[in-house]
C-alpha positions as CSV (number, residue, x, y, z in Angstrom):
1,M,0.0,0.0,0.1
2,R,2.0,3.0,-1.3
3,S,-0.1,5.8,0.0
4,T,1.1,6.5,3.5
5,T,4.8,5.7,2.8
6,T,4.9,7.8,-0.3
7,L,3.2,10.7,1.3
8,A,5.6,10.5,4.3
9,A,8.4,10.8,1.7
10,L,6.7,13.8,0.3
11,C,6.6,15.3,3.8
12,A,10.2,14.7,4.3
13,A,11.4,16.0,1.0
14,T,9.3,19.1,1.4
15,A,11.2,19.9,4.5
16,L,14.5,18.9,2.9
17,A,13.8,21.2,0.0
18,L,12.7,24.1,2.2
19,T,16.1,23.9,4.1
20,A,17.8,24.4,0.9
21,C,15.7,27.5,-0.1
22,G,12.2,28.9,-0.5
23,T,8.8,28.7,-2.2
24,D,6.1,30.7,-4.2
25,D,3.1,32.5,-2.9
26,A,0.2,30.8,-4.6
27,G,-2.3,33.0,-2.8
28,A,-0.8,36.2,-2.1
29,K,-3.4,38.5,-0.4
30,K,-4.6,41.2,-2.7
31,A,-4.9,44.6,-1.2
32,S,-6.3,47.9,-2.4
33,A,-3.0,49.8,-1.8
34,S,0.3,48.1,-2.4
35,P,2.4,47.0,0.7
36,A,5.4,49.2,1.6
37,P,8.6,48.1,0.0
38,T,11.1,46.3,2.5
39,R,14.7,47.0,2.7
40,I,16.1,43.5,2.1
41,A,17.1,44.2,-1.4
42,G,20.2,45.8,0.1
43,L,21.1,42.8,2.1
44,T,23.4,39.9,1.0
45,G,22.0,36.7,-0.2
46,P,22.5,34.8,3.2
47,Q,20.9,37.7,5.0
48,I,17.9,37.7,2.7
49,A,17.4,34.0,3.0
50,N,17.7,34.2,6.9
51,K,15.3,37.1,7.3
52,A,12.8,35.4,4.9
53,I,12.9,32.1,6.9
54,R,12.4,33.8,10.2
55,T,9.4,35.9,8.8
56,T,7.8,32.8,7.2
57,K,8.3,30.9,10.4
58,S,6.3,33.6,12.3
59,A,3.1,33.1,10.3
60,S,0.4,31.4,12.2
61,A,-0.9,29.7,9.2
62,I,0.3,29.0,5.5
63,T,-0.5,27.3,2.3
64,V,2.1,25.2,0.6
65,D,1.9,23.8,-3.1
66,L,4.3,21.2,-4.4
67,D,4.8,20.1,-8.0
68,G,7.6,17.9,-8.6
69,I,9.3,14.6,-8.3
70,V,9.4,12.9,-5.0
71,D,10.9,9.5,-4.3
72,G,11.0,8.7,-8.0
73,G,7.5,9.7,-8.8
74,A,5.4,12.6,-9.8
75,M,3.6,14.4,-6.9
76,K,1.3,17.3,-6.5
77,Y,0.5,18.8,-3.2
78,H,-1.9,21.5,-1.9
79,M,-2.1,21.9,1.8
80,S,-3.3,24.8,4.1
81,S,-2.1,24.3,7.6
82,D,-1.8,26.2,10.9
83,S,0.2,26.2,14.1
84,K,-2.6,24.5,15.9
85,G,-2.2,21.4,13.7
86,D,-5.4,21.8,11.6
87,C,-5.2,21.3,8.0
88,A,-7.2,20.9,4.6
89,G,-5.7,20.0,1.3
90,T,-5.3,17.3,-1.5
91,M,-2.3,15.2,-2.5
92,S,-2.0,13.4,-5.8
93,M,0.7,10.7,-6.7
94,G,0.9,10.6,-10.5
95,G,-1.1,7.5,-11.5
96,D,-1.3,6.2,-8.1
97,G,-4.4,8.3,-7.4
98,S,-5.1,11.2,-4.8
99,V,-6.4,11.8,-1.3
100,R,-8.1,14.6,0.1
101,L,-7.3,15.3,3.8
102,I,-8.9,17.4,6.6
103,K,-7.7,17.4,10.2
104,T,-9.5,19.2,12.7
105,G,-8.6,18.8,16.4
106,G,-7.9,15.2,17.1
107,T,-9.6,13.6,14.1
108,A,-8.5,13.1,10.6
109,Y,-10.7,12.8,7.5
110,M,-9.6,11.2,4.4
111,K,-11.3,10.7,0.9
112,Y,-9.6,8.6,-1.7
113,D,-10.4,8.6,-5.4
114,A,-11.0,5.5,-7.6
115,A,-7.4,5.5,-8.9
116,F,-6.1,5.2,-5.4
117,W,-8.2,2.0,-4.8
118,R,-7.1,0.5,-8.3
119,E,-3.5,0.9,-7.3
120,Q,-3.9,-1.1,-4.0
121,G,-4.6,-4.2,-6.3
122,G,-5.8,-7.6,-5.7
123,K,-8.7,-8.5,-3.5
124,D,-7.9,-5.9,-0.8
125,G,-8.1,-3.0,-3.1
126,A,-11.3,-4.2,-4.7
127,A,-12.8,-5.0,-1.4
128,A,-11.9,-1.5,0.1
129,A,-13.4,0.1,-3.2
130,K,-16.6,-1.6,-2.8
131,M,-16.9,-1.0,0.9
132,I,-15.7,2.6,1.1
133,G,-15.9,4.0,-2.5
134,D,-15.9,7.7,-2.7
135,R,-17.0,8.2,0.9
136,W,-15.0,10.0,3.4
137,T,-13.3,8.2,6.2
138,R,-12.5,9.2,9.7
139,T,-9.8,8.1,12.2
140,D,-8.0,9.1,15.3
141,A,-5.4,11.7,14.0
142,S,-2.7,10.2,16.3
143,G,-3.1,6.7,14.9
144,A,-0.6,4.7,12.9
145,D,-2.8,4.9,9.9
146,A,-3.1,8.7,9.8
147,K,0.2,9.9,11.4
148,D,2.2,9.9,8.1
149,L,-0.5,12.2,6.5
150,T,-1.2,14.3,9.6
151,G,2.3,15.3,10.1
152,M,1.9,17.7,7.3
153,C,-0.9,19.5,9.1
154,D,1.2,21.4,11.6
155,S,2.8,24.6,9.9
156,D,5.3,24.8,12.6
157,E,6.4,21.2,11.8
158,L,6.3,21.7,8.2
159,L,8.7,24.8,8.3
160,A,11.0,23.1,10.9
161,G,13.3,22.1,7.9
162,F,14.1,25.9,7.4
163,V,17.4,26.6,9.2
164,T,19.0,30.0,9.4
165,G,22.8,30.4,9.2
166,D,25.8,31.1,7.0
167,T,25.4,29.7,3.4
168,A,27.0,30.2,-0.1
169,A,23.7,31.7,-1.4
170,R,24.1,34.6,-3.8
171,K,21.6,37.4,-4.3
172,G,20.1,37.3,-7.8
173,K,17.8,39.6,-9.7
174,A,14.7,41.5,-9.0
175,T,11.5,39.9,-10.4
176,T,7.8,39.2,-9.5
177,V,5.9,36.1,-8.5
178,D,2.4,36.3,-9.5
179,G,2.7,40.0,-9.9
180,Q,4.3,40.4,-6.5
181,P,7.6,42.0,-6.4
182,A,10.4,39.7,-5.3
183,I,14.2,39.2,-5.2
184,T,15.9,36.0,-6.0
185,V,18.5,34.1,-3.9
186,V,20.5,31.4,-5.7
187,E,22.6,28.5,-4.3
188,K,24.1,25.4,-5.9
189,D,24.7,22.0,-4.4
190,G,26.4,19.6,-6.8
191,D,24.2,19.2,-9.8
192,E,21.2,21.0,-8.0
193,T,20.4,24.6,-8.2
194,Y,18.0,26.2,-5.8
195,T,16.3,29.6,-6.5
196,L,14.6,31.2,-3.8
197,Y,12.1,34.0,-4.3
198,V,11.5,36.5,-1.3
199,A,8.9,39.2,-1.3
200,T,10.3,42.7,-1.5
201,Q,7.0,44.4,-0.6
202,G,5.2,43.9,2.7
203,K,6.6,41.2,5.0
204,P,9.7,39.3,3.4
205,Y,8.0,36.1,3.1
206,L,9.4,33.2,1.1
207,L,7.3,33.0,-2.0
208,K,8.7,30.2,-4.2
209,L,11.4,27.7,-4.5
210,V,12.5,26.2,-7.8
211,T,14.8,23.2,-7.7
212,K,16.6,22.3,-10.8
213,G,18.8,19.2,-11.6
214,G,19.3,16.4,-9.3
215,K,16.9,13.6,-8.6
216,E,13.9,15.6,-7.2
217,P,13.5,18.8,-9.3
218,G,10.2,20.7,-8.7
219,T,8.6,24.0,-7.4
220,L,7.3,24.8,-4.0
221,R,5.0,27.8,-3.6
222,F,3.8,29.4,-0.3
223,G,0.9,31.8,0.1
224,D,-2.0,32.5,2.4
225,F,0.1,33.7,5.4
226,D,-1.8,34.0,8.6
227,R,-5.1,33.2,6.9
228,P,-7.4,31.0,8.8
229,V,-7.6,27.5,7.6
230,D,-11.0,26.1,6.4
231,A,-10.6,22.8,8.2
232,K,-14.4,21.9,8.7
233,A,-15.3,18.2,9.4
234,P,-17.2,16.8,6.3
235,T,-20.8,15.7,6.8
236,G,-22.9,12.9,5.6
237,D,-22.1,9.0,5.2
238,I,-18.5,8.7,6.8
239,V,-16.7,5.5,7.3
240,D,-15.1,5.1,10.8
241,L,-12.1,3.4,10.3
242,D,-11.2,2.9,13.9
243,K,-14.6,0.9,14.4
244,L,-13.8,-1.2,11.4
245,G,-10.5,-2.0,12.8
246,G,-11.9,-2.9,16.1
């Protein structure tokens, strides 16, 4: 069953990638007046990266998007999470299907698509598809079956891979991310090149990380900083996995 192991790898890869650099604000808030420019453009590459990391870590909530290669497979990931551990989002694993996840309080809700059940194969996959189908499932968020997924729900844990300190990063050119002014910071590690985009208006958040080369190229985007997470429990016919297991 590839779901939890692959998604756990996604979580770890996200943290590792963020250690190297940054992300792209997929949902930057629109305001009637432009935010005031920051002064980070006058800093060095490592100074910009460190300031962006500290600022991003201070956010009470964040949305992360990933589109890239993880553990040898194509992955897409969209998750809004907060420092309380609540989250809502979707993860897809190439041809292996996708899962929707909502965690609120101590309960995790998951909904799998038909492709996911097909990938389980054999009698087990067919039986699960027949019994659960496209219904939501519910389980204890701290249980073994949900822990790999819910580890991506805490924004503090998600950002734990960001580490400040001296690096060989170099300040790059001014640019924009979805129309938002930004500056790049570039660092190379072997055959991998990391380009970090940092906002130069408003707070100097990390906006985007592009990784080129290596075994896990891809793009990470950050946005919706401090925006409350819409993690509402689904309603209707829900399968209680804990009772099934009992």
